Gaussian input, Z-matrix of N, CA and C with variables (Angstrom, degrees):
# hf/3-21g

backbone

0 1
 N
 C     1     B1
 C     2     B2     1     A1
 N     3     B3     2     A2     1     D1
 C     4     B4     3     A3     2     D2
 C     5     B5     4     A4     3     D3
 N     6     B6     5     A5     4     D4
 C     7     B7     6     A6     5     D5
 C     8     B8     7     A7     6     D6
 N     9     B9     8     A8     7     D7
 C    10    B10     9     A9     8     D8
 C    11    B11    10    A10     9     D9
 N    12    B12    11    A11    10    D10
 C    13    B13    12    A12    11    D11
 C    14    B14    13    A13    12    D12
 N    15    B15    14    A14    13    D13
 C    16    B16    15    A15    14    D14
 C    17    B17    16    A16    15    D15
 N    18    B18    17    A17    16    D16
 C    19    B19    18    A18    17    D17
 C    20    B20    19    A19    18    D18
 N    21    B21    20    A20    19    D19
 C    22    B22    21    A21    20    D20
 C    23    B23    22    A22    21    D21
 N    24    B24    23    A23    22    D22
 C    25    B25    24    A24    23    D23
 C    26    B26    25    A25    24    D24
 N    27    B27    26    A26    25    D25
 C    28    B28    27    A27    26    D26
 C    29    B29    28    A28    27    D27
 N    30    B30    29    A29    28    D28
 C    31    B31    30    A30    29    D29
 C    32    B32    31    A31    30    D30
 N    33    B33    32    A32    31    D31
 C    34    B34    33    A33    32    D32
 C    35    B35    34    A34    33    D33
 N    36    B36    35    A35    34    D34
 C    37    B37    36    A36    35    D35
 C    38    B38    37    A37    36    D36
 N    39    B39    38    A38    37    D37
 C    40    B40    39    A39    38    D38
 C    41    B41    40    A40    39    D39
 N    42    B42    41    A41    40    D40
 C    43    B43    42    A42    41    D41
 C    44    B44    43    A43    42    D42
 N    45    B45    44    A44    43    D43
 C    46    B46    45    A45    44    D44
 C    47    B47    46    A46    45    D45
 N    48    B48    47    A47    46    D46
 C    49    B49    48    A48    47    D47
 C    50    B50    49    A49    48    D48
 N    51    B51    50    A50    49    D49
 C    52    B52    51    A51    50    D50
 C    53    B53    52    A52    51    D51
 N    54    B54    53    A53    52    D52
 C    55    B55    54    A54    53    D53
 C    56    B56    55    A55    54    D54
 N    57    B57    56    A56    55    D55
 C    58    B58    57    A57    56    D56
 C    59    B59    58    A58    57    D57
 N    60    B60    59    A59    58    D58
 C    61    B61    60    A60    59    D59
 C    62    B62    61    A61    60    D60
 N    63    B63    62    A62    61    D61
 C    64    B64    63    A63    62    D62
 C    65    B65    64    A64    63    D63
 N    66    B66    65    A65    64    D64
 C    67    B67    66    A66    65    D65
 C    68    B68    67    A67    66    D66
 N    69    B69    68    A68    67    D67
 C    70    B70    69    A69    68    D68
 C    71    B71    70    A70    69    D69
 N    72    B72    71    A71    70    D70
 C    73    B73    72    A72    71    D71
 C    74    B74    73    A73    72    D72
 N    75    B75    74    A74    73    D73
 C    76    B76    75    A75    74    D74
 C    77    B77    76    A76    75    D75
 N    78    B78    77    A77    76    D76
 C    79    B79    78    A78    77    D77
 C    80    B80    79    A79    78    D78
 N    81    B81    80    A80    79    D79
 C    82    B82    81    A81    80    D80
 C    83    B83    82    A82    81    D81
 N    84    B84    83    A83    82    D82
 C    85    B85    84    A84    83    D83
 C    86    B86    85    A85    84    D84
 N    87    B87    86    A86    85    D85
 C    88    B88    87    A87    86    D86
 C    89    B89    88    A88    87    D87
 N    90    B90    89    A89    88    D88
 C    91    B91    90    A90    89    D89
 C    92    B92    91    A91    90    D90
 N    93    B93    92    A92    91    D91
 C    94    B94    93    A93    92    D92
 C    95    B95    94    A94    93    D93
 N    96    B96    95    A95    94    D94
 C    97    B97    96    A96    95    D95
 C    98    B98    97    A97    96    D96
 N    99    B99    98    A98    97    D97
 C   100   B100    99    A99    98    D98
 C   101   B101   100   A100    99    D99
 N   102   B102   101   A101   100   D100
 C   103   B103   102   A102   101   D101
 C   104   B104   103   A103   102   D102
 N   105   B105   104   A104   103   D103
 C   106   B106   105   A105   104   D104
 C   107   B107   106   A106   105   D105
 N   108   B108   107   A107   106   D106
 C   109   B109   108   A108   107   D107
 C   110   B110   109   A109   108   D108
 N   111   B111   110   A110   109   D109
 C   112   B112   111   A111   110   D110
 C   113   B113   112   A112   111   D111
 N   114   B114   113   A113   112   D112
 C   115   B115   114   A114   113   D113
 C   116   B116   115   A115   114   D114
 N   117   B117   116   A116   115   D115
 C   118   B118   117   A117   116   D116
 C   119   B119   118   A118   117   D117
 N   120   B120   119   A119   118   D118
 C   121   B121   120   A120   119   D119
 C   122   B122   121   A121   120   D120
 N   123   B123   122   A122   121   D121
 C   124   B124   123   A123   122   D122
 C   125   B125   124   A124   123   D123
 N   126   B126   125   A125   124   D124
 C   127   B127   126   A126   125   D125
 C   128   B128   127   A127   126   D126
 N   129   B129   128   A128   127   D127
 C   130   B130   129   A129   128   D128
 C   131   B131   130   A130   129   D129
 N   132   B132   131   A131   130   D130
 C   133   B133   132   A132   131   D131
 C   134   B134   133   A133   132   D132
 N   135   B135   134   A134   133   D133
 C   136   B136   135   A135   134   D134
 C   137   B137   136   A136   135   D135
 N   138   B138   137   A137   136   D136
 C   139   B139   138   A138   137   D137
 C   140   B140   139   A139   138   D138
 N   141   B141   140   A140   139   D139
 C   142   B142   141   A141   140   D140
 C   143   B143   142   A142   141   D141
 N   144   B144   143   A143   142   D142
 C   145   B145   144   A144   143   D143
 C   146   B146   145   A145   144   D144
 N   147   B147   146   A146   145   D145
 C   148   B148   147   A147   146   D146
 C   149   B149   148   A148   147   D147
 N   150   B150   149   A149   148   D148
 C   151   B151   150   A150   149   D149
 C   152   B152   151   A151   150   D150
 N   153   B153   152   A152   151   D151
 C   154   B154   153   A153   152   D152
 C   155   B155   154   A154   153   D153
 N   156   B156   155   A155   154   D154
 C   157   B157   156   A156   155   D155
 C   158   B158   157   A157   156   D156
 N   159   B159   158   A158   157   D157
 C   160   B160   159   A159   158   D158
 C   161   B161   160   A160   159   D159
 N   162   B162   161   A161   160   D160
 C   163   B163   162   A162   161   D161
 C   164   B164   163   A163   162   D162
 N   165   B165   164   A164   163   D163
 C   166   B166   165   A165   164   D164
 C   167   B167   166   A166   165   D165
 N   168   B168   167   A167   166   D166
 C   169   B169   168   A168   167   D167
 C   170   B170   169   A169   168   D168
 N   171   B171   170   A170   169   D169
 C   172   B172   171   A171   170   D170
 C   173   B173   172   A172   171   D171
 N   174   B174   173   A173   172   D172
 C   175   B175   174   A174   173   D173
 C   176   B176   175   A175   174   D174
 N   177   B177   176   A176   175   D175
 C   178   B178   177   A177   176   D176
 C   179   B179   178   A178   177   D177
 N   180   B180   179   A179   178   D178
 C   181   B181   180   A180   179   D179
 C   182   B182   181   A181   180   D180
 N   183   B183   182   A182   181   D181
 C   184   B184   183   A183   182   D182
 C   185   B185   184   A184   183   D183
 N   186   B186   185   A185   184   D184
 C   187   B187   186   A186   185   D185
 C   188   B188   187   A187   186   D186

   B1=1.4635
   B2=1.5181
   B3=1.2875
   B4=1.4714
   B5=1.4855
   B6=1.3491
   B7=1.4570
   B8=1.5006
   B9=1.3104
   B10=1.5231
   B11=1.4753
   B12=1.3596
   B13=1.4858
   B14=1.5016
   B15=1.3258
   B16=1.4855
   B17=1.5223
   B18=1.3202
   B19=1.4372
   B20=1.5688
   B21=1.3703
   B22=1.4492
   B23=1.5370
   B24=1.3247
   B25=1.4448
   B26=1.5397
   B27=1.3473
   B28=1.4716
   B29=1.5407
   B30=1.3213
   B31=1.4199
   B32=1.5649
   B33=1.3365
   B34=1.4716
   B35=1.5507
   B36=1.3309
   B37=1.4749
   B38=1.5340
   B39=1.3273
   B40=1.4474
   B41=1.5236
   B42=1.3083
   B43=1.4494
   B44=1.5614
   B45=1.3271
   B46=1.4659
   B47=1.5304
   B48=1.3221
   B49=1.4891
   B50=1.5011
   B51=1.3033
   B52=1.4747
   B53=1.5240
   B54=1.2945
   B55=1.4857
   B56=1.4947
   B57=1.3066
   B58=1.4746
   B59=1.5197
   B60=1.3452
   B61=1.4653
   B62=1.5390
   B63=1.2980
   B64=1.4803
   B65=1.5369
   B66=1.3205
   B67=1.4418
   B68=1.5553
   B69=1.3297
   B70=1.4550
   B71=1.4796
   B72=1.3359
   B73=1.4549
   B74=1.5154
   B75=1.2794
   B76=1.4642
   B77=1.4771
   B78=1.3111
   B79=1.4855
   B80=1.5162
   B81=1.3205
   B82=1.4626
   B83=1.5239
   B84=1.2978
   B85=1.4733
   B86=1.5704
   B87=1.3217
   B88=1.4515
   B89=1.5274
   B90=1.3524
   B91=1.4229
   B92=1.5101
   B93=1.3187
   B94=1.4824
   B95=1.5201
   B96=1.2920
   B97=1.4965
   B98=1.5026
   B99=1.3078
   B100=1.5112
   B101=1.5233
   B102=1.3721
   B103=1.4403
   B104=1.5211
   B105=1.3011
   B106=1.4659
   B107=1.5333
   B108=1.3206
   B109=1.4979
   B110=1.5192
   B111=1.3342
   B112=1.4851
   B113=1.5269
   B114=1.2676
   B115=1.4654
   B116=1.5196
   B117=1.3238
   B118=1.4477
   B119=1.5281
   B120=1.2754
   B121=1.4705
   B122=1.5231
   B123=1.3009
   B124=1.4604
   B125=1.4909
   B126=1.3101
   B127=1.5007
   B128=1.5264
   B129=1.3441
   B130=1.4279
   B131=1.5462
   B132=1.3181
   B133=1.4636
   B134=1.5363
   B135=1.3239
   B136=1.4797
   B137=1.5052
   B138=1.3123
   B139=1.5067
   B140=1.5230
   B141=1.3262
   B142=1.4652
   B143=1.5244
   B144=1.3368
   B145=1.4338
   B146=1.4880
   B147=1.2998
   B148=1.4882
   B149=1.5490
   B150=1.3506
   B151=1.4410
   B152=1.5177
   B153=1.3372
   B154=1.4626
   B155=1.5189
   B156=1.3177
   B157=1.4701
   B158=1.5262
   B159=1.3218
   B160=1.4297
   B161=1.5259
   B162=1.3636
   B163=1.3964
   B164=1.5262
   B165=1.2940
   B166=1.4653
   B167=1.5626
   B168=1.3232
   B169=1.4696
   B170=1.5389
   B171=1.2947
   B172=1.4822
   B173=1.5233
   B174=1.3444
   B175=1.4632
   B176=1.5067
   B177=1.3434
   B178=1.4707
   B179=1.5077
   B180=1.3779
   B181=1.4547
   B182=1.5416
   B183=1.3511
   B184=1.4286
   B185=1.5326
   B186=1.3307
   B187=1.4849
   B188=1.5236
   A1=109.62
   A2=117.89
   A3=124.15
   A4=109.20
   A5=115.64
   A6=123.57
   A7=111.79
   A8=114.51
   A9=120.34
   A10=105.93
   A11=116.58
   A12=122.26
   A13=107.38
   A14=117.90
   A15=120.87
   A16=109.71
   A17=114.15
   A18=119.08
   A19=108.12
   A20=115.13
   A21=119.93
   A22=111.20
   A23=117.10
   A24=121.00
   A25=107.82
   A26=114.89
   A27=120.81
   A28=109.53
   A29=117.12
   A30=122.29
   A31=113.95
   A32=116.70
   A33=119.46
   A34=110.43
   A35=115.42
   A36=119.83
   A37=112.67
   A38=115.30
   A39=119.84
   A40=113.73
   A41=114.36
   A42=121.26
   A43=110.34
   A44=115.70
   A45=121.03
   A46=113.95
   A47=115.81
   A48=119.02
   A49=114.97
   A50=118.56
   A51=121.05
   A52=109.89
   A53=116.58
   A54=121.95
   A55=107.68
   A56=115.89
   A57=120.34
   A58=107.34
   A59=114.33
   A60=118.95
   A61=107.26
   A62=112.99
   A63=120.93
   A64=107.72
   A65=116.27
   A66=122.80
   A67=112.33
   A68=115.43
   A69=120.67
   A70=116.65
   A71=117.35
   A72=123.83
   A73=111.86
   A74=119.05
   A75=123.18
   A76=111.06
   A77=117.94
   A78=123.83
   A79=109.36
   A80=116.36
   A81=120.36
   A82=111.69
   A83=115.59
   A84=120.61
   A85=108.63
   A86=113.97
   A87=120.01
   A88=109.87
   A89=117.85
   A90=120.33
   A91=109.94
   A92=115.64
   A93=123.07
   A94=109.27
   A95=115.83
   A96=121.19
   A97=108.95
   A98=113.10
   A99=119.34
   A100=107.60
   A101=116.23
   A102=121.36
   A103=110.05
   A104=120.84
   A105=123.01
   A106=107.13
   A107=112.18
   A108=119.78
   A109=112.09
   A110=116.82
   A111=123.00
   A112=112.44
   A113=120.12
   A114=121.87
   A115=110.79
   A116=116.76
   A117=121.82
   A118=113.02
   A119=116.98
   A120=122.95
   A121=109.01
   A122=117.35
   A123=121.71
   A124=107.90
   A125=114.62
   A126=122.62
   A127=106.59
   A128=116.08
   A129=119.53
   A130=110.52
   A131=116.44
   A132=122.33
   A133=106.65
   A134=116.47
   A135=122.58
   A136=111.22
   A137=115.11
   A138=121.32
   A139=106.73
   A140=113.00
   A141=120.83
   A142=111.34
   A143=119.57
   A144=122.71
   A145=112.58
   A146=118.95
   A147=121.69
   A148=109.35
   A149=114.47
   A150=119.96
   A151=115.98
   A152=115.34
   A153=119.18
   A154=112.00
   A155=115.50
   A156=121.24
   A157=108.47
   A158=116.93
   A159=121.87
   A160=110.53
   A161=115.71
   A162=120.67
   A163=112.11
   A164=115.74
   A165=120.35
   A166=107.36
   A167=115.62
   A168=118.73
   A169=111.46
   A170=118.60
   A171=121.54
   A172=109.99
   A173=119.03
   A174=120.66
   A175=112.05
   A176=115.27
   A177=119.45
   A178=110.98
   A179=117.55
   A180=122.96
   A181=112.99
   A182=118.11
   A183=124.96
   A184=111.44
   A185=116.62
   A186=122.70
   A187=111.54
   D1=160.52
   D2=-177.30
   D3=-128.48
   D4=150.55
   D5=173.49
   D6=-135.46
   D7=155.79
   D8=174.37
   D9=-129.36
   D10=131.67
   D11=179.57
   D12=-121.60
   D13=126.71
   D14=176.86
   D15=-99.90
   D16=150.86
   D17=-179.20
   D18=-147.56
   D19=156.71
   D20=178.35
   D21=-92.51
   D22=39.92
   D23=176.81
   D24=-131.89
   D25=161.05
   D26=178.38
   D27=-66.07
   D28=153.64
   D29=-174.16
   D30=-62.56
   D31=-35.10
   D32=178.12
   D33=-63.45
   D34=-41.70
   D35=176.55
   D36=-67.52
   D37=-42.36
   D38=174.57
   D39=-58.94
   D40=-43.00
   D41=-179.92
   D42=-60.46
   D43=-38.50
   D44=-178.76
   D45=-75.47
   D46=-23.93
   D47=-173.00
   D48=-115.59
   D49=-15.11
   D50=-173.83
   D51=-105.32
   D52=107.85
   D53=174.70
   D54=-126.27
   D55=104.63
   D56=-179.12
   D57=-93.87
   D58=122.17
   D59=176.88
   D60=-122.60
   D61=139.75
   D62=-179.08
   D63=-124.09
   D64=121.27
   D65=-179.62
   D66=-53.20
   D67=126.20
   D68=179.90
   D69=86.89
   D70=-3.11
   D71=-179.58
   D72=-125.49
   D73=151.21
   D74=172.78
   D75=-117.96
   D76=154.04
   D77=179.70
   D78=-77.87
   D79=120.11
   D80=177.00
   D81=-92.05
   D82=-40.08
   D83=179.07
   D84=-140.87
   D85=149.04
   D86=178.16
   D87=-148.82
   D88=129.49
   D89=178.44
   D90=-144.40
   D91=161.32
   D92=-178.12
   D93=-124.27
   D94=148.10
   D95=174.77
   D96=-132.09
   D97=127.70
   D98=178.27
   D99=-84.83
   D100=130.04
   D101=-177.98
   D102=-100.44
   D103=-11.01
   D104=-175.64
   D105=87.89
   D106=162.31
   D107=-179.22
   D108=54.33
   D109=38.67
   D110=177.08
   D111=68.23
   D112=22.37
   D113=177.00
   D114=-111.67
   D115=151.08
   D116=177.81
   D117=-158.05
   D118=166.03
   D119=178.52
   D120=-129.69
   D121=138.54
   D122=170.98
   D123=-109.47
   D124=133.41
   D125=177.48
   D126=-111.78
   D127=132.01
   D128=177.83
   D129=-134.87
   D130=136.27
   D131=178.55
   D132=-112.69
   D133=125.98
   D134=-179.08
   D135=-109.03
   D136=148.98
   D137=172.05
   D138=-130.35
   D139=145.84
   D140=178.58
   D141=-62.25
   D142=132.20
   D143=175.84
   D144=-68.99
   D145=144.14
   D146=179.12
   D147=-59.20
   D148=132.80
   D149=177.87
   D150=73.80
   D151=8.48
   D152=179.48
   D153=-78.78
   D154=138.60
   D155=179.13
   D156=-108.72
   D157=51.59
   D158=-178.25
   D159=-91.34
   D160=164.39
   D161=177.14
   D162=-82.62
   D163=-171.99
   D164=-178.92
   D165=-71.24
   D166=159.12
   D167=179.00
   D168=-54.13
   D169=-39.32
   D170=-177.81
   D171=-64.40
   D172=-40.57
   D173=-179.17
   D174=-74.89
   D175=-34.63
   D176=-179.26
   D177=-69.28
   D178=-38.88
   D179=-179.74
   D180=-84.95
   D181=-3.65
   D182=177.42
   D183=61.00
   D184=43.73
   D185=179.07
   D186=-76.53

């Protein structure tokens, strides 16, 4: 599954401070997009870890 998180900070600062971890999943891809005016978005793609007994992404993220 993939998520996108927006913030009111520049992408370099977001990259240094934003580390999203999801139990039972590992980050496969991660990228940042600068929106201008000190805004940015971080995109992360997660994959289930081998042998992990985790729930669905929705239940893990408490959506």
